[in-house]
C-alpha positions in Angstrom: -68.3 171.1 -83.8 -66.3 173.7 -84.6 -65.5 175.4 -88.3 -62.1 174.2 -87.6 -63.3 170.3 -87.7 -65.8 170.7 -90.4 -62.8 171.9 -92.5 -60.9 168.7 -91.8 -63.9 166.2 -92.4 -64.3 167.8 -95.6 -60.7 167.8 -96.3 -60.8 164.0 -95.3 -64.0 163.7 -97.5 -62.0 165.4 -100.8 -58.9 162.9 -100.0 -60.9 160.4 -100.5 -62.5 161.3 -103.3 -59.3 162.2 -104.8 -57.7 158.6 -104.6 -60.6 156.4 -106.1 -59.2 155.1 -109.3 -61.6 154.8 -112.6 -59.8 152.3 -114.0 -59.9 150.0 -111.1 -62.7 151.0 -108.9 -65.4 153.6 -110.5 -65.5 151.3 -114.8 -66.4 148.0 -113.1 -69.2 149.7 -110.8 -70.8 151.8 -114.3 -69.6 155.2 -112.6 -67.2 156.3 -115.5 -68.1 159.1 -117.6 -67.0 156.8 -120.9 -70.1 154.6 -119.9 -73.0 157.4 -118.9 -75.1 158.8 -121.7 -74.6 162.5 -122.6 -77.1 164.8 -120.1 -77.3 162.7 -116.8 -75.1 165.5 -115.1 -78.3 166.5 -113.5 -79.1 163.0 -112.0 -77.8 162.4 -108.8 -75.3 160.2 -109.8 -74.2 162.5 -112.3 -73.7 164.9 -109.7 -71.5 162.7 -107.4 -69.4 161.3 -110.3 -68.5 165.5 -111.1 -67.8 165.5 -107.5 -65.3 162.9 -107.9 -63.6 164.6 -111.1 -63.4 167.8 -109.4 -61.6 166.2 -106.3 -59.3 164.2 -108.8 -58.0 167.1 -110.7 -57.7 169.5 -107.9 -55.2 167.3 -106.0 -52.5 170.2 -106.0 -54.9 172.2 -104.1 -55.6 169.3 -101.9 -52.2 168.9 -101.1 -51.5 172.6 -100.1 -54.9 171.9 -97.9 -53.2 169.2 -96.3 -49.9 171.0 -95.5 -51.6 173.8 -93.8 -54.0 171.6 -91.8 -50.4 169.3 -90.9 -48.7 172.6 -90.2 -51.7 174.2 -88.0 -51.9 170.8 -85.9 -48.3 170.5 -85.3 -48.7 174.1 -83.9 -51.6 174.1 -82.1 -50.8 170.6 -80.7 
């Protein structure tokens, strides 16, 4: 496994986290910041929620990384 393959894997994971809808998917399962008590960001659930929200708010950066990945795949084959 090379560095490029790991980058693609993390990019796919970030894309998967970015498309999760809070109203449809996260809130019914109790994974919303509005439902969690303050001070739970140090728990594992709080850390995962933070990762999900970072992925959702960095969509423009994800679009750029996806475009770079597509161009590299087209050029290298």
